[in-house]
Residue, then its C-alpha position, 0 to 999 in steps of 0.5 A: m063470518k070467517h073467511c077462508l082462502i082456498v089456494d089450489d090449481s085444481p078446480i075440482i079440489r077448489q070446488v070440493a073445498r069451497l062446498i065444505f067450507e061454505a057448509l061450515d059457514f065460512r065466506v070463501s075465496e079462491a086462488e089458482t096461482g101463487q100470484e092470485a093468492m097473494e092478491r087475495v091475501q093483500a086485498d082481504a086478509p083471510d082468517f084461514v088459508f087452505v094451501d095445496w102443496m104443489i102449485p105449478g110455477t110456485n114455490v109453495h113454501e115461499l108462498i106460505a112465507e109471503i102469506r105469513k109475512s103479509t098477515t103478521a099485523v092482522l089480528p087475529r092471526t091468519f091460520i095456514l093449513y098446508v094440504t098435501t098428498e105425501n106424509d113427507t117429514a122433510d116437506l112438512k118441516a119446510a112448510f112449518r118453517a115457512g109459516a104453516d100452522d098445521y097440515l091435512l092429508k088428501p083425500f079429505n072430506r067434510e068430516i075430516v076438515e070439520m074435525k081439523l077445524h075443531q082441533i085448531r079451534v077455528a070453528a065453533 
């Protein structure tokens, strides 16, 4: 079973994302802060990280770089999905430079997430 770490400061977004990923047969863990995210990554390297673009007190681009560095030795490679409300090319470029693999715009639903997972071949 694939493992997804959801990193978002909103409990509602985490709950919605959890329900979607569990329905898609992922084991799910959650983190509200950058520090919690790194603790979860180091304790149990996820196959997939769903990380929000804005987490108070956290430079999300630095967090993505830390996650990428921490999971580099893990095979298969952890896939990092950057989740944003803005289609800001400068921000997206910074996320990709930090180590994000792809992005998803909010709002999202199960069909959108499932299509993205099929597109990136994370889900069967």
